[in-house]
C-alpha positions as CSV (number, residue, x, y, z in Angstrom):
1,M,49.1,107.3,83.4
2,Q,48.0,103.6,82.2
3,V,49.7,100.8,84.7
4,P,51.6,99.2,81.4
5,T,52.8,102.3,80.6
6,L,53.5,103.2,84.0
7,L,55.3,99.4,84.4
8,A,57.4,100.5,81.4
9,V,58.5,103.1,82.2
10,L,59.5,102.0,85.7
11,A,61.5,99.1,83.9
12,A,63.2,102.2,81.6
13,V,64.3,104.2,84.8
14,L,65.7,100.6,86.7
15,L,67.3,99.7,83.3
16,S,69.6,103.0,82.9
17,L,70.2,103.0,86.5
18,A,71.2,99.2,86.3
19,Y,74.1,100.8,83.1
20,V,74.7,104.0,85.0
21,I,75.8,102.3,88.5
22,R,77.5,98.5,87.3
23,P,80.7,100.5,86.2
24,V,80.9,101.2,89.7
25,V,80.3,97.9,91.4
26,A,82.3,96.1,89.3
27,H,85.4,97.5,89.3
28,R,85.6,98.3,93.7
29,A,88.6,96.2,94.2
30,P,87.8,92.3,96.0
31,A,88.8,92.5,100.1
32,E,92.3,91.6,100.5
33,R,93.4,89.8,103.6
34,P,96.5,92.7,105.2
35,P,99.4,91.0,104.6
36,A,101.4,89.8,108.5
37,P,103.4,92.0,109.6
38,L,106.8,92.0,109.5
39,S,109.3,90.7,112.4
40,S,111.8,93.3,113.4
41,T,114.2,91.8,112.3
42,D,112.9,91.8,109.0
43,L,112.2,95.4,108.7
44,R,115.7,96.1,110.3
45,R,117.2,94.3,107.8
46,R,115.4,95.7,105.0
47,A,116.0,99.6,106.9
48,V,119.9,97.9,106.4
49,L,119.8,97.0,102.5
50,L,118.3,99.9,102.2
51,A,120.6,102.2,103.5
52,D,123.3,100.4,101.3
53,R,121.1,100.7,98.6
54,G,121.2,104.3,99.1
55,R,124.7,104.8,99.5
56,L,125.7,103.0,97.2
57,Y,123.6,104.3,94.4
58,T,124.9,107.9,95.8
59,A,128.6,106.1,95.6
60,I,128.5,105.5,91.9
61,R,126.9,108.9,91.0
62,V,130.2,110.9,92.6
63,L,131.9,108.1,90.9
64,D,130.4,109.1,87.6
65,A,130.5,112.4,88.5
66,D,134.5,112.5,89.7
67,H,135.5,111.1,86.0
68,R,133.3,113.4,84.2
69,A,135.6,115.8,86.1
70,G,138.8,114.2,85.3
71,K,139.2,113.6,89.2
72,V,140.0,109.7,88.2
73,S,141.7,107.3,85.6
74,L,139.2,105.2,83.2
75,E,140.8,101.8,84.5
76,L,140.0,103.0,88.7
77,Y,136.7,104.2,87.8
78,R,136.1,101.1,85.1
79,A,136.9,98.9,88.0
80,R,135.3,100.6,90.8
81,R,132.7,101.2,89.1
82,R,131.9,97.6,88.4
83,A,132.4,96.9,92.6
84,L,129.6,99.3,93.2
85,V,127.3,97.6,90.8
86,E,128.1,94.1,91.3
87,E,127.7,95.2,95.1
88,A,124.0,97.0,94.1
89,V,122.4,94.0,92.1
90,Q,123.8,91.7,95.4
91,V,121.5,94.4,97.3
92,L,118.3,94.6,95.2
93,I,118.4,91.1,95.3
94,D,118.3,90.5,98.9
95,L,115.9,93.1,99.1
96,D,113.8,90.7,96.6
97,A,114.8,88.3,99.0
98,L,113.0,89.6,101.8
99,P,108.9,89.0,102.4
100,D,106.8,92.3,101.2
101,P,105.9,94.9,104.0
102,G,102.8,95.4,102.3
103,N,102.7,99.1,102.0
104,D,104.4,100.1,99.4
105,P,102.2,101.1,96.4
106,I,105.5,100.5,94.3
107,E,105.7,97.3,95.8
108,A,101.8,96.8,94.7
109,A,102.0,98.4,91.6
110,V,104.1,95.1,90.5
111,R,102.2,92.8,92.2
112,A,99.3,94.3,90.2
113,L,101.7,94.2,86.7
114,R,102.7,90.8,87.4
115,A,99.0,89.8,87.9
116,T,97.8,90.8,84.8
117,P,98.9,88.5,81.4
118,P,101.2,89.8,79.0
119,G,98.7,91.0,76.2
120,V,96.1,92.5,78.7
121,R,99.1,95.2,79.9
122,E,98.1,98.5,78.7
123,P,100.9,101.0,77.5
124,G,102.4,103.5,80.9
125,P,102.9,107.2,80.6
């Protein structure tokens, strides 16, 4: 094989290799600095709010089931459900106000969606 032919083949192989490897290298996520650890007060507050959220969701489901079963009148159902939903909304607002723990996969997905421009979002599953 002559030198010019060898160089042309080598160049073609290197370009092909670069083309194949580029997507793997280009899509690496930039190294992010780990979030600051939460204080024990924030962690306790978060745990209490998460427990309250679960309690309220359960109470709403039980109330809905009781209403469907005819155990609760419509007036009492509406008043109690409205109070439970308002309390649950306040718990969610309080949870959003807390610092991000940084290790929640759902919060990471929300951050990623918020970081992308609105026209670029991919449709969900």
